C-alpha positions in Angstrom: -13.9 -107.3 -7.6 -17.3 -106.1 -8.9 -17.1 -103.3 -11.4 -19.8 -100.7 -11.1 -20.5 -98.3 -14.0 -22.4 -95.1 -13.3 -24.4 -93.5 -16.1 -22.7 -90.0 -16.3 -21.4 -87.5 -18.8 -18.7 -84.9 -18.2 -19.5 -81.2 -18.9 -16.0 -79.8 -19.6 -16.8 -76.2 -20.3 -19.2 -73.4 -19.4 -21.1 -73.8 -22.7 -21.6 -77.5 -22.2 -22.6 -76.9 -18.6 -25.1 -74.3 -19.5 -26.8 -76.3 -22.2 -26.9 -79.5 -20.2 -28.3 -77.8 -17.1 -31.0 -75.9 -18.9 -32.1 -79.1 -20.6 -31.8 -81.0 -17.4 -34.0 -78.6 -15.4 -36.6 -78.4 -18.2 -37.2 -82.1 -18.2 -38.7 -82.5 -14.7 -41.4 -80.9 -12.5 -40.4 -82.0 -9.0 -38.3 -80.3 -6.4 -34.8 -78.9 -7.1 -32.1 -79.0 -4.5 -28.9 -77.0 -4.9 -25.8 -76.6 -2.8 -22.8 -74.5 -3.8 -19.5 -74.2 -1.9 -17.2 -71.8 -3.7 -16.2 -68.2 -2.7 -16.1 -66.8 -6.2 -19.2 -65.4 -7.9 -17.7 -66.3 -11.3 -18.6 -69.9 -11.1 -20.4 -70.9 -14.3 -23.1 -72.8 -12.5 -24.3 -69.5 -10.8 -24.7 -67.9 -14.2 -26.8 -70.9 -15.3 -29.1 -70.7 -12.3 -29.5 -67.0 -12.7 -30.4 -67.4 -16.3 -32.9 -70.1 -15.6 -35.1 -67.5 -14.0 -38.8 -68.2 -13.6 -38.4 -71.5 -15.6 -36.7 -72.8 -12.5 -38.4 -71.0 -9.6 -42.0 -71.6 -11.0 -41.5 -75.4 -11.0 -43.8 -77.6 -9.0 -42.1 -78.8 -5.9 -40.1 -75.7 -5.2 -36.4 -75.0 -4.9 -34.1 -75.4 -1.9 -30.6 -74.0 -1.8 -27.8 -74.3 0.8 -24.8 -71.9 0.6 -21.7 -71.3 2.8 -22.1 -68.5 5.4 -19.3 -66.5 3.7 -21.5 -65.9 0.6 -23.6 -63.5 2.6 -20.8 -61.0 2.4 -20.3 -61.3 -1.4 -22.6 -58.6 -2.9 -23.3 -60.3 -6.3 -24.3 -63.6 -4.6 -26.2 -61.9 -1.8 -28.2 -59.9 -4.3 -29.1 -62.9 -6.3 -30.1 -64.9 -3.2 -32.4 -62.0 -2.2 -34.0 -62.2 -5.6 -34.4 -66.0 -5.2 -36.1 -65.6 -1.8 -38.5 -63.0 -3.3 -39.5 -65.7 -5.8 -40.1 -68.3 -3.1 -36.8 -70.1 -3.0 -35.9 -71.6 0.4 -32.3 -70.7 1.3 -30.2 -71.9 4.2 -26.6 -71.5 5.2 -24.0 -73.9 6.5 -20.4 -74.0 7.6 -20.2 -77.8 6.9 -20.8 -78.1 3.2 -18.7 -80.5 1.2 -16.4 -78.9 -1.5 -18.0 -78.4 -4.9 -21.6 -78.0 -5.9 -24.6 -79.9 -6.9 -28.0 -79.4 -8.6 -30.4 -82.3 -7.9 -33.7 -83.1 -9.5 -35.9 -86.2 -9.7 -33.9 -87.0 -12.9 -30.4 -87.0 -11.4 -27.7 -84.6 -10.6 -25.2 -82.1 -12.0 -22.2 -82.0 -9.6 -18.5 -81.4 -9.1 -16.2 -82.1 -6.2 -13.6 -79.6 -7.5 -12.4 -76.7 -5.5 -11.9 -74.2 -8.3 -14.5 -72.3 -10.3 -13.3 -73.8 -13.6 -13.6 -77.4 -12.3 -15.4 -79.9 -14.6 -19.0 -80.7 -13.9 -20.6 -84.0 -14.4 -24.2 -84.9 -15.4 -25.3 -88.1 -13.6 -28.6 -89.6 -14.6 -28.2 -93.1 -13.2 -31.3 -94.0 -11.2 -29.3 -96.4 -9.0 -27.3 -93.5 -7.5 -30.1 -91.0 -7.3 -31.2 -92.1 -3.8 -27.7 -91.5 -2.5 -27.7 -87.9 -3.8 -31.2 -87.5 -2.3 -29.9 -88.6 1.1 -27.0 -86.2 0.9 -29.3 -83.4 0.0 -31.5 -84.1 3.0 -28.5 -84.3 5.3 -27.1 -81.0 4.1 -30.5 -79.3 4.4 -31.1 -80.6 8.0 -27.6 -79.5 9.1 -28.0 -76.0 7.5 -29.1 -72.9 9.4 -32.1 -70.8 8.6 -31.2 -67.2 7.8 -31.5 -65.0 11.0 -34.2 -62.8 9.5 -36.3 -65.9 8.8 -35.9 -67.6 12.2 -38.8 -67.4 14.6 -36.3 -67.5 17.5 -34.0 -64.8 16.1 -32.4 -62.8 18.9 -33.3 -59.2 19.7 -30.7 -56.5 19.3 -30.1 -56.5 23.1 -29.5 -60.3 23.0 -27.1 -59.8 20.0 -25.2 -57.2 22.1 -25.1 -59.6 25.0 -23.7 -62.4 22.8 -21.0 -60.0 21.4 -20.0 -59.0 24.9 -19.8 -62.6 26.1 -17.6 -63.4 23.1 -15.3 -60.6 24.2 -15.0 -62.2 27.6 -17.0 -59.7 29.6 -18.4 -60.9 32.9 -22.1 -60.9 33.7 -21.7 -57.8 35.9 -19.9 -55.9 33.1 -22.6 -56.9 30.6 -25.3 -55.9 33.1 -23.7 -52.4 33.6 -23.4 -51.7 29.9 -26.9 -52.8 29.1 -28.5 -51.4 32.2 -29.7 -54.7 33.5 -29.3 -56.6 36.7 -26.8 -59.5 37.0 -29.8 -61.8 37.6 -31.4 -60.7 34.3 -28.2 -61.2 32.4 -27.7 -64.7 33.8 -31.3 -65.6 32.9 -31.1 -64.3 29.3 -27.8 -66.0 28.8 -29.3 -69.3 30.0 -32.2 -68.9 27.6 -29.8 -68.1 24.7 -27.8 -71.2 25.4 -30.9 -73.3 25.4 -32.1 -71.9 22.1 -28.6 -72.5 20.6 -28.4 -76.0 22.0 -25.1 -75.1 23.7 -23.5 -76.7 26.8 -21.2 -73.8 27.5 -20.9 -70.1 26.9 -18.0 -70.7 24.5 -20.1 -73.1 22.5 -23.0 -70.7 22.5 -20.7 -68.0 20.9 -19.6 -70.4 18.2 -23.1 -71.5 17.4 -24.3 -67.9 17.4 -21.6 -67.0 14.8 -22.6 -70.1 12.7 -26.2 -68.9 12.7 -25.3 -65.4 11.8 -26.6 -64.0 15.0 -23.5 -62.0 15.7 
């Protein structure tokens, strides 16, 4: 059996995490990728990223962040995300993030696979594993959804209403009556929505619409 040693260092507390992360982010100039999959706004990593401020967001290469859909309903996190977006951060949402969190730069990663806000973070600077983290970051970004207000194909309010009604099980005729449309128009719009969502059925369209935050 071959033994593989990865160059890493545990960051057992909030102070260690904050100091290591600030130093880690200050060392490079390339892109930063972050994902965070907790439901608590008390996670120490969030405080570190908030505190980094313009030193992080003004870096060459930009910043990309992926968050779980549920964070959009957490006021503290939503407010900070809005601030990030105002400063040029690209933000996407996903229902398929792995547990834990990661901050990735060209120099390595700070990450955890724990499920609790007080889980220990680890600083990994081994250049041999950096490509694997980069591949994970790319996969998570590709699978994530663009926020509805930033999508070019975001639905109109009438289309949102239609999707809600279909999720409730209403027939095309019932939807048409409530929206003042013809049955033919409803069928056409539903078909267009399914195509935009990449759905093969109305049920799948409803699920994908929820994942995207359309309804």
